[in-house]
ChimeraX commands (.cxc) that place a marker at each C-alpha (Angstrom):
marker #1 position 20.56,50.69,70.65 radius 0.5
marker #1 position 23.11,48.35,71.07 radius 0.5
marker #1 position 25.37,48.92,74.07 radius 0.5
marker #1 position 29.28,48.55,74.80 radius 0.5
marker #1 position 30.69,49.44,78.05 radius 0.5
marker #1 position 33.78,50.71,78.56 radius 0.5
marker #1 position 36.57,49.06,80.48 radius 0.5
marker #1 position 39.32,49.53,78.26 radius 0.5
marker #1 position 38.78,46.12,76.54 radius 0.5
marker #1 position 40.04,44.61,79.58 radius 0.5
marker #1 position 37.50,45.07,82.14 radius 0.5
marker #1 position 33.75,45.90,82.51 radius 0.5
marker #1 position 31.44,43.46,81.74 radius 0.5
marker #1 position 26.92,43.62,81.62 radius 0.5
marker #1 position 26.64,45.28,85.19 radius 0.5
marker #1 position 29.39,47.88,85.27 radius 0.5
marker #1 position 27.17,50.69,83.09 radius 0.5
marker #1 position 23.75,48.81,83.56 radius 0.5
marker #1 position 22.44,51.77,85.46 radius 0.5
marker #1 position 23.52,54.27,81.60 radius 0.5
marker #1 position 21.73,51.92,80.21 radius 0.5
marker #1 position 18.67,51.80,82.10 radius 0.5
marker #1 position 18.75,55.48,81.65 radius 0.5
marker #1 position 18.86,54.95,77.94 radius 0.5
marker #1 position 16.18,52.14,77.65 radius 0.5
marker #1 position 14.07,55.34,79.96 radius 0.5
marker #1 position 13.68,58.01,78.14 radius 0.5
marker #1 position 14.54,57.51,75.01 radius 0.5
marker #1 position 12.64,55.65,72.21 radius 0.5
marker #1 position 14.58,53.07,72.43 radius 0.5
marker #1 position 15.06,49.11,73.08 radius 0.5
marker #1 position 18.95,49.08,74.39 radius 0.5
marker #1 position 20.65,45.83,74.35 radius 0.5
marker #1 position 24.08,45.58,76.11 radius 0.5
marker #1 position 26.95,43.32,74.76 radius 0.5
marker #1 position 28.94,41.04,77.36 radius 0.5
marker #1 position 31.74,41.34,74.69 radius 0.5
marker #1 position 34.84,39.27,75.26 radius 0.5
marker #1 position 38.12,40.97,76.96 radius 0.5
marker #1 position 42.18,41.11,76.17 radius 0.5
marker #1 position 44.45,39.25,76.15 radius 0.5
marker #1 position 41.88,36.63,76.77 radius 0.5
marker #1 position 41.26,37.28,72.83 radius 0.5
marker #1 position 42.46,39.39,70.03 radius 0.5
marker #1 position 41.38,42.94,69.45 radius 0.5
marker #1 position 40.50,41.56,65.62 radius 0.5
marker #1 position 37.82,38.97,67.44 radius 0.5
marker #1 position 36.60,41.30,69.50 radius 0.5
marker #1 position 35.73,44.13,66.36 radius 0.5
marker #1 position 34.35,41.27,64.70 radius 0.5
marker #1 position 32.64,39.77,67.35 radius 0.5
marker #1 position 31.12,43.57,68.18 radius 0.5
marker #1 position 30.30,43.42,64.38 radius 0.5
marker #1 position 28.50,39.97,65.14 radius 0.5
marker #1 position 26.69,41.34,67.32 radius 0.5
marker #1 position 24.81,43.84,65.30 radius 0.5
marker #1 position 22.43,41.15,63.11 radius 0.5
marker #1 position 21.75,39.36,66.37 radius 0.5
marker #1 position 20.35,42.55,68.64 radius 0.5
marker #1 position 19.20,42.92,65.69 radius 0.5
marker #1 position 17.26,40.20,65.14 radius 0.5
marker #1 position 15.89,39.88,69.19 radius 0.5
marker #1 position 14.99,43.33,69.09 radius 0.5
marker #1 position 12.69,42.50,66.60 radius 0.5
marker #1 position 11.30,39.27,67.89 radius 0.5
marker #1 position 10.24,41.73,71.42 radius 0.5
marker #1 position 7.96,43.76,69.36 radius 0.5
marker #1 position 10.87,46.53,68.46 radius 0.5
marker #1 position 11.91,48.19,64.84 radius 0.5
marker #1 position 15.21,47.70,64.43 radius 0.5
marker #1 position 15.33,49.93,61.20 radius 0.5
marker #1 position 16.87,52.02,63.11 radius 0.5
marker #1 position 20.21,51.51,65.25 radius 0.5
marker #1 position 22.22,52.62,67.37 radius 0.5
marker #1 position 25.40,52.22,68.78 radius 0.5
marker #1 position 26.02,53.10,72.19 radius 0.5
marker #1 position 29.05,53.17,74.21 radius 0.5
marker #1 position 31.94,54.77,76.82 radius 0.5
marker #1 position 35.95,55.24,76.37 radius 0.5
marker #1 position 36.75,51.26,75.23 radius 0.5
marker #1 position 33.35,50.99,74.67 radius 0.5
marker #1 position 32.27,54.11,72.14 radius 0.5
marker #1 position 36.03,53.05,70.78 radius 0.5
marker #1 position 34.27,49.55,69.71 radius 0.5
marker #1 position 31.10,51.59,67.98 radius 0.5
marker #1 position 33.54,53.60,65.62 radius 0.5
marker #1 position 35.35,50.36,65.07 radius 0.5
marker #1 position 32.26,48.53,63.97 radius 0.5
marker #1 position 30.63,51.54,62.37 radius 0.5
marker #1 position 34.21,51.68,60.33 radius 0.5
marker #1 position 33.63,47.81,59.48 radius 0.5
marker #1 position 29.78,48.23,58.19 radius 0.5
marker #1 position 30.98,50.85,56.56 radius 0.5
marker #1 position 34.36,49.86,54.56 radius 0.5
marker #1 position 32.09,46.42,53.49 radius 0.5
marker #1 position 29.70,48.79,51.92 radius 0.5
marker #1 position 26.75,48.65,54.39 radius 0.5
marker #1 position 26.01,52.22,55.21 radius 0.5
marker #1 position 22.09,52.15,56.47 radius 0.5
marker #1 position 22.36,49.36,58.93 radius 0.5
marker #1 position 23.86,51.80,61.65 radius 0.5
marker #1 position 21.46,55.18,61.58 radius 0.5
marker #1 position 23.86,56.54,64.49 radius 0.5
marker #1 position 26.44,56.63,67.24 radius 0.5
marker #1 position 26.75,57.39,70.81 radius 0.5
marker #1 position 30.61,57.90,71.38 radius 0.5
marker #1 position 30.74,58.90,74.96 radius 0.5
marker #1 position 34.53,59.65,76.40 radius 0.5
marker #1 position 35.96,58.43,73.22 radius 0.5
marker #1 position 39.14,56.51,72.21 radius 0.5
marker #1 position 39.93,56.99,68.96 radius 0.5
marker #1 position 44.19,57.20,68.78 radius 0.5
marker #1 position 46.74,56.34,70.18 radius 0.5
marker #1 position 48.51,58.72,72.06 radius 0.5
marker #1 position 51.38,59.06,70.27 radius 0.5
marker #1 position 49.54,59.83,67.40 radius 0.5
marker #1 position 51.67,61.93,65.48 radius 0.5
marker #1 position 49.23,62.72,61.61 radius 0.5
marker #1 position 48.14,65.51,59.76 radius 0.5
marker #1 position 46.15,66.82,62.95 radius 0.5
marker #1 position 48.65,66.19,65.55 radius 0.5
marker #1 position 47.97,70.39,66.02 radius 0.5
marker #1 position 44.73,69.36,67.10 radius 0.5
marker #1 position 45.79,66.44,69.64 radius 0.5
marker #1 position 47.17,68.10,72.77 radius 0.5
marker #1 position 45.48,66.24,75.56 radius 0.5
marker #1 position 48.23,63.53,75.84 radius 0.5
marker #1 position 50.94,66.69,76.92 radius 0.5
marker #1 position 48.24,68.00,79.07 radius 0.5
marker #1 position 47.10,65.30,80.80 radius 0.5
marker #1 position 48.55,62.38,80.34 radius 0.5
marker #1 position 51.36,63.33,83.69 radius 0.5
marker #1 position 48.97,66.19,85.20 radius 0.5
marker #1 position 47.61,63.49,88.46 radius 0.5
marker #1 position 44.23,63.83,86.24 radius 0.5
marker #1 position 41.84,61.71,88.12 radius 0.5
marker #1 position 40.77,58.50,86.60 radius 0.5
marker #1 position 43.38,58.03,83.78 radius 0.5
marker #1 position 46.32,58.81,82.96 radius 0.5
marker #1 position 49.64,57.87,80.34 radius 0.5
marker #1 position 50.97,54.92,82.65 radius 0.5
marker #1 position 47.28,53.23,83.14 radius 0.5
marker #1 position 46.97,53.92,79.32 radius 0.5
marker #1 position 50.25,52.03,78.97 radius 0.5
marker #1 position 49.76,49.04,81.14 radius 0.5
marker #1 position 45.98,48.83,79.02 radius 0.5
marker #1 position 47.85,49.18,76.01 radius 0.5
marker #1 position 50.13,46.72,76.76 radius 0.5
marker #1 position 47.62,43.72,76.42 radius 0.5
marker #1 position 46.85,44.37,72.53 radius 0.5
marker #1 position 47.79,43.48,69.29 radius 0.5
marker #1 position 47.22,46.77,67.95 radius 0.5
marker #1 position 48.31,47.98,64.23 radius 0.5
marker #1 position 48.62,51.53,65.13 radius 0.5
marker #1 position 48.32,52.57,61.57 radius 0.5
marker #1 position 45.19,51.01,60.17 radius 0.5
marker #1 position 41.68,52.59,60.11 radius 0.5
marker #1 position 40.66,48.86,61.06 radius 0.5
marker #1 position 42.04,49.75,64.25 radius 0.5
marker #1 position 41.66,53.28,64.60 radius 0.5
marker #1 position 38.66,54.62,62.28 radius 0.5
marker #1 position 39.43,58.10,63.39 radius 0.5
marker #1 position 42.48,57.53,60.56 radius 0.5
marker #1 position 40.56,57.27,57.56 radius 0.5
marker #1 position 41.28,59.15,54.25 radius 0.5
marker #1 position 37.19,59.10,53.65 radius 0.5
marker #1 position 34.50,59.27,56.63 radius 0.5
marker #1 position 31.90,60.83,54.96 radius 0.5
marker #1 position 29.60,56.93,54.81 radius 0.5
marker #1 position 30.20,56.76,58.82 radius 0.5
marker #1 position 26.77,57.53,61.06 radius 0.5
marker #1 position 25.56,60.67,62.20 radius 0.5
marker #1 position 27.25,60.86,65.93 radius 0.5
marker #1 position 26.71,62.48,69.32 radius 0.5
marker #1 position 30.30,62.68,70.99 radius 0.5
marker #1 position 30.73,63.80,74.95 radius 0.5
marker #1 position 34.63,65.13,75.77 radius 0.5
marker #1 position 35.70,66.72,79.37 radius 0.5
marker #1 position 38.96,69.14,79.27 radius 0.5
marker #1 position 41.32,66.71,81.87 radius 0.5
marker #1 position 40.30,63.32,79.61 radius 0.5
marker #1 position 43.93,62.55,78.08 radius 0.5
marker #1 position 40.79,61.23,75.33 radius 0.5
marker #1 position 39.44,64.97,75.07 radius 0.5
marker #1 position 41.09,65.49,71.73 radius 0.5
marker #1 position 40.33,61.84,70.21 radius 0.5
marker #1 position 36.10,62.92,70.85 radius 0.5
marker #1 position 36.82,66.40,69.58 radius 0.5
marker #1 position 38.87,65.21,65.88 radius 0.5
marker #1 position 36.40,63.33,65.42 radius 0.5
marker #1 position 33.77,65.72,65.33 radius 0.5
marker #1 position 35.88,67.76,63.23 radius 0.5
marker #1 position 36.82,64.85,60.72 radius 0.5
marker #1 position 33.46,64.02,60.47 radius 0.5
marker #1 position 31.75,67.92,60.32 radius 0.5
marker #1 position 34.63,68.11,57.46 radius 0.5
marker #1 position 33.34,65.24,55.96 radius 0.5
marker #1 position 29.48,66.37,55.96 radius 0.5
marker #1 position 28.57,64.00,58.43 radius 0.5
marker #1 position 25.74,64.96,61.39 radius 0.5
marker #1 position 27.92,65.76,64.45 radius 0.5
marker #1 position 27.42,67.25,67.69 radius 0.5
marker #1 position 29.84,67.59,70.45 radius 0.5
marker #1 position 29.32,68.53,73.89 radius 0.5
marker #1 position 32.15,69.45,75.82 radius 0.5
marker #1 position 32.49,69.69,79.78 radius 0.5
marker #1 position 35.51,71.90,81.57 radius 0.5
marker #1 position 37.12,70.86,84.02 radius 0.5
marker #1 position 36.69,67.46,84.28 radius 0.5
marker #1 position 38.47,63.88,84.18 radius 0.5
marker #1 position 37.45,61.07,81.91 radius 0.5
marker #1 position 34.12,59.32,82.94 radius 0.5
marker #1 position 32.76,61.62,84.92 radius 0.5
marker #1 position 29.42,60.42,84.27 radius 0.5
marker #1 position 30.16,57.44,86.42 radius 0.5
marker #1 position 30.27,59.68,89.79 radius 0.5
marker #1 position 26.18,59.78,91.07 radius 0.5
marker #1 position 27.18,62.39,93.40 radius 0.5
marker #1 position 28.48,64.58,91.20 radius 0.5
marker #1 position 25.35,67.14,89.60 radius 0.5
marker #1 position 27.51,67.46,86.47 radius 0.5
marker #1 position 27.35,63.44,85.73 radius 0.5
marker #1 position 23.34,63.94,85.97 radius 0.5
marker #1 position 23.28,66.46,83.51 radius 0.5
marker #1 position 26.10,64.66,81.06 radius 0.5
marker #1 position 23.61,62.05,80.67 radius 0.5
marker #1 position 20.41,63.78,80.66 radius 0.5
marker #1 position 22.42,65.45,77.38 radius 0.5
marker #1 position 23.16,62.06,76.00 radius 0.5
marker #1 position 19.56,61.03,76.03 radius 0.5
marker #1 position 19.07,63.75,74.00 radius 0.5
marker #1 position 22.22,63.41,72.13 radius 0.5
marker #1 position 20.74,59.56,70.90 radius 0.5
marker #1 position 17.32,61.79,69.47 radius 0.5
marker #1 position 20.01,64.08,67.51 radius 0.5
marker #1 position 21.20,60.70,65.99 radius 0.5
marker #1 position 17.79,59.34,65.29 radius 0.5
marker #1 position 16.15,61.83,63.04 radius 0.5
marker link #1:1,2 radius 0.2
marker link #1:2,3 radius 0.2
marker link #1:3,4 radius 0.2
marker link #1:4,5 radius 0.2
marker link #1:5,6 radius 0.2
marker link #1:6,7 radius 0.2
marker link #1:7,8 radius 0.2
marker link #1:8,9 radius 0.2
marker link #1:9,10 radius 0.2
marker link #1:10,11 radius 0.2
marker link #1:11,12 radius 0.2
marker link #1:12,13 radius 0.2
marker link #1:13,14 radius 0.2
marker link #1:14,15 radius 0.2
marker link #1:15,16 radius 0.2
marker link #1:16,17 radius 0.2
marker link #1:17,18 radius 0.2
marker link #1:18,19 radius 0.2
marker link #1:19,20 radius 0.2
marker link #1:20,21 radius 0.2
marker link #1:21,22 radius 0.2
marker link #1:22,23 radius 0.2
marker link #1:23,24 radius 0.2
marker link #1:24,25 radius 0.2
marker link #1:25,26 radius 0.2
marker link #1:26,27 radius 0.2
marker link #1:27,28 radius 0.2
marker link #1:28,29 radius 0.2
marker link #1:29,30 radius 0.2
marker link #1:30,31 radius 0.2
marker link #1:31,32 radius 0.2
marker link #1:32,33 radius 0.2
marker link #1:33,34 radius 0.2
marker link #1:34,35 radius 0.2
marker link #1:35,36 radius 0.2
marker link #1:36,37 radius 0.2
marker link #1:37,38 radius 0.2
marker link #1:38,39 radius 0.2
marker link #1:39,40 radius 0.2
marker link #1:40,41 radius 0.2
marker link #1:41,42 radius 0.2
marker link #1:42,43 radius 0.2
marker link #1:43,44 radius 0.2
marker link #1:44,45 radius 0.2
marker link #1:45,46 radius 0.2
marker link #1:46,47 radius 0.2
marker link #1:47,48 radius 0.2
marker link #1:48,49 radius 0.2
marker link #1:49,50 radius 0.2
marker link #1:50,51 radius 0.2
marker link #1:51,52 radius 0.2
marker link #1:52,53 radius 0.2
marker link #1:53,54 radius 0.2
marker link #1:54,55 radius 0.2
marker link #1:55,56 radius 0.2
marker link #1:56,57 radius 0.2
marker link #1:57,58 radius 0.2
marker link #1:58,59 radius 0.2
marker link #1:59,60 radius 0.2
marker link #1:60,61 radius 0.2
marker link #1:61,62 radius 0.2
marker link #1:62,63 radius 0.2
marker link #1:63,64 radius 0.2
marker link #1:64,65 radius 0.2
marker link #1:65,66 radius 0.2
marker link #1:66,67 radius 0.2
marker link #1:67,68 radius 0.2
marker link #1:68,69 radius 0.2
marker link #1:69,70 radius 0.2
marker link #1:70,71 radius 0.2
marker link #1:71,72 radius 0.2
marker link #1:72,73 radius 0.2
marker link #1:73,74 radius 0.2
marker link #1:74,75 radius 0.2
marker link #1:75,76 radius 0.2
marker link #1:76,77 radius 0.2
marker link #1:77,78 radius 0.2
marker link #1:78,79 radius 0.2
marker link #1:79,80 radius 0.2
marker link #1:80,81 radius 0.2
marker link #1:81,82 radius 0.2
marker link #1:82,83 radius 0.2
marker link #1:83,84 radius 0.2
marker link #1:84,85 radius 0.2
marker link #1:85,86 radius 0.2
marker link #1:86,87 radius 0.2
marker link #1:87,88 radius 0.2
marker link #1:88,89 radius 0.2
marker link #1:89,90 radius 0.2
marker link #1:90,91 radius 0.2
marker link #1:91,92 radius 0.2
marker link #1:92,93 radius 0.2
marker link #1:93,94 radius 0.2
marker link #1:94,95 radius 0.2
marker link #1:95,96 radius 0.2
marker link #1:96,97 radius 0.2
marker link #1:97,98 radius 0.2
marker link #1:98,99 radius 0.2
marker link #1:99,100 radius 0.2
marker link #1:100,101 radius 0.2
marker link #1:101,102 radius 0.2
marker link #1:102,103 radius 0.2
marker link #1:103,104 radius 0.2
marker link #1:104,105 radius 0.2
marker link #1:105,106 radius 0.2
marker link #1:106,107 radius 0.2
marker link #1:107,108 radius 0.2
marker link #1:108,109 radius 0.2
marker link #1:109,110 radius 0.2
marker link #1:110,111 radius 0.2
marker link #1:111,112 radius 0.2
marker link #1:112,113 radius 0.2
marker link #1:113,114 radius 0.2
marker link #1:114,115 radius 0.2
marker link #1:115,116 radius 0.2
marker link #1:116,117 radius 0.2
marker link #1:117,118 radius 0.2
marker link #1:118,119 radius 0.2
marker link #1:119,120 radius 0.2
marker link #1:120,121 radius 0.2
marker link #1:121,122 radius 0.2
marker link #1:122,123 radius 0.2
marker link #1:123,124 radius 0.2
marker link #1:124,125 radius 0.2
marker link #1:125,126 radius 0.2
marker link #1:126,127 radius 0.2
marker link #1:127,128 radius 0.2
marker link #1:128,129 radius 0.2
marker link #1:129,130 radius 0.2
marker link #1:130,131 radius 0.2
marker link #1:131,132 radius 0.2
marker link #1:132,133 radius 0.2
marker link #1:133,134 radius 0.2
marker link #1:134,135 radius 0.2
marker link #1:135,136 radius 0.2
marker link #1:136,137 radius 0.2
marker link #1:137,138 radius 0.2
marker link #1:138,139 radius 0.2
marker link #1:139,140 radius 0.2
marker link #1:140,141 radius 0.2
marker link #1:141,142 radius 0.2
marker link #1:142,143 radius 0.2
marker link #1:143,144 radius 0.2
marker link #1:144,145 radius 0.2
marker link #1:145,146 radius 0.2
marker link #1:146,147 radius 0.2
marker link #1:147,148 radius 0.2
marker link #1:148,149 radius 0.2
marker link #1:149,150 radius 0.2
marker link #1:150,151 radius 0.2
marker link #1:151,152 radius 0.2
marker link #1:152,153 radius 0.2
marker link #1:153,154 radius 0.2
marker link #1:154,155 radius 0.2
marker link #1:155,156 radius 0.2
marker link #1:156,157 radius 0.2
marker link #1:157,158 radius 0.2
marker link #1:158,159 radius 0.2
marker link #1:159,160 radius 0.2
marker link #1:160,161 radius 0.2
marker link #1:161,162 radius 0.2
marker link #1:162,163 radius 0.2
marker link #1:163,164 radius 0.2
marker link #1:164,165 radius 0.2
marker link #1:165,166 radius 0.2
marker link #1:166,167 radius 0.2
marker link #1:167,168 radius 0.2
marker link #1:168,169 radius 0.2
marker link #1:169,170 radius 0.2
marker link #1:170,171 radius 0.2
marker link #1:171,172 radius 0.2
marker link #1:172,173 radius 0.2
marker link #1:173,174 radius 0.2
marker link #1:174,175 radius 0.2
marker link #1:175,176 radius 0.2
marker link #1:176,177 radius 0.2
marker link #1:177,178 radius 0.2
marker link #1:178,179 radius 0.2
marker link #1:179,180 radius 0.2
marker link #1:180,181 radius 0.2
marker link #1:181,182 radius 0.2
marker link #1:182,183 radius 0.2
marker link #1:183,184 radius 0.2
marker link #1:184,185 radius 0.2
marker link #1:185,186 radius 0.2
marker link #1:186,187 radius 0.2
marker link #1:187,188 radius 0.2
marker link #1:188,189 radius 0.2
marker link #1:189,190 radius 0.2
marker link #1:190,191 radius 0.2
marker link #1:191,192 radius 0.2
marker link #1:192,193 radius 0.2
marker link #1:193,194 radius 0.2
marker link #1:194,195 radius 0.2
marker link #1:195,196 radius 0.2
marker link #1:196,197 radius 0.2
marker link #1:197,198 radius 0.2
marker link #1:198,199 radius 0.2
marker link #1:199,200 radius 0.2
marker link #1:200,201 radius 0.2
marker link #1:201,202 radius 0.2
marker link #1:202,203 radius 0.2
marker link #1:203,204 radius 0.2
marker link #1:204,205 radius 0.2
marker link #1:205,206 radius 0.2
marker link #1:206,207 radius 0.2
marker link #1:207,208 radius 0.2
marker link #1:208,209 radius 0.2
marker link #1:209,210 radius 0.2
marker link #1:210,211 radius 0.2
marker link #1:211,212 radius 0.2
marker link #1:212,213 radius 0.2
marker link #1:213,214 radius 0.2
marker link #1:214,215 radius 0.2
marker link #1:215,216 radius 0.2
marker link #1:216,217 radius 0.2
marker link #1:217,218 radius 0.2
marker link #1:218,219 radius 0.2
marker link #1:219,220 radius 0.2
marker link #1:220,221 radius 0.2
marker link #1:221,222 radius 0.2
marker link #1:222,223 radius 0.2
marker link #1:223,224 radius 0.2
marker link #1:224,225 radius 0.2
marker link #1:225,226 radius 0.2
marker link #1:226,227 radius 0.2
marker link #1:227,228 radius 0.2
marker link #1:228,229 radius 0.2
marker link #1:229,230 radius 0.2
marker link #1:230,231 radius 0.2
marker link #1:231,232 radius 0.2
marker link #1:232,233 radius 0.2
marker link #1:233,234 radius 0.2
marker link #1:234,235 radius 0.2
marker link #1:235,236 radius 0.2
marker link #1:236,237 radius 0.2
marker link #1:237,238 radius 0.2
view
């Protein structure tokens, strides 16, 4: 399992989600390698995607040196980390590599810009509901601040794989969403598009909860979510 931490591409490091990596390492048959990728604005978004993609063969080689079997490789991450998982998976897919990535575990995934106005707009209402609702953890003003650091092409599948016409070669995925999360419909729409494309996808949705609630260990549901994420990792390995 190659793990990319969240943090909006402006924050996060090997320590911020070390506990989650340890859970996956202890409770799945995976060797977990967490990647400390660089952040904007010191690098461009394309640099992060490039380096994330280069991390895949590096991690597979190191896993083999440690006695693990790299023939099954999962990408895992939350929020921006899940965004990077999808971008790396799409990059490999678009280059004709449909076999390196066995599956993706995408927690509270970012997949679109909040002003998305495409074919599935009727399914994309979470920003209207939660963006200015005072919901904990994440809202529209924070999103605007974070996105102001990106050199992003809002119309490109390279940056937003969900915009691709064909996702039939995307890896099987496990997706987590939360009702009060601004990114709720990113994950739901990704699950819909994958199923529509014939890709195995499993979605766990949590009512009444905000973005990234699983990082709060005092919440019983956070432990439940991580237990289900472990099962999600097993699902994509099947």
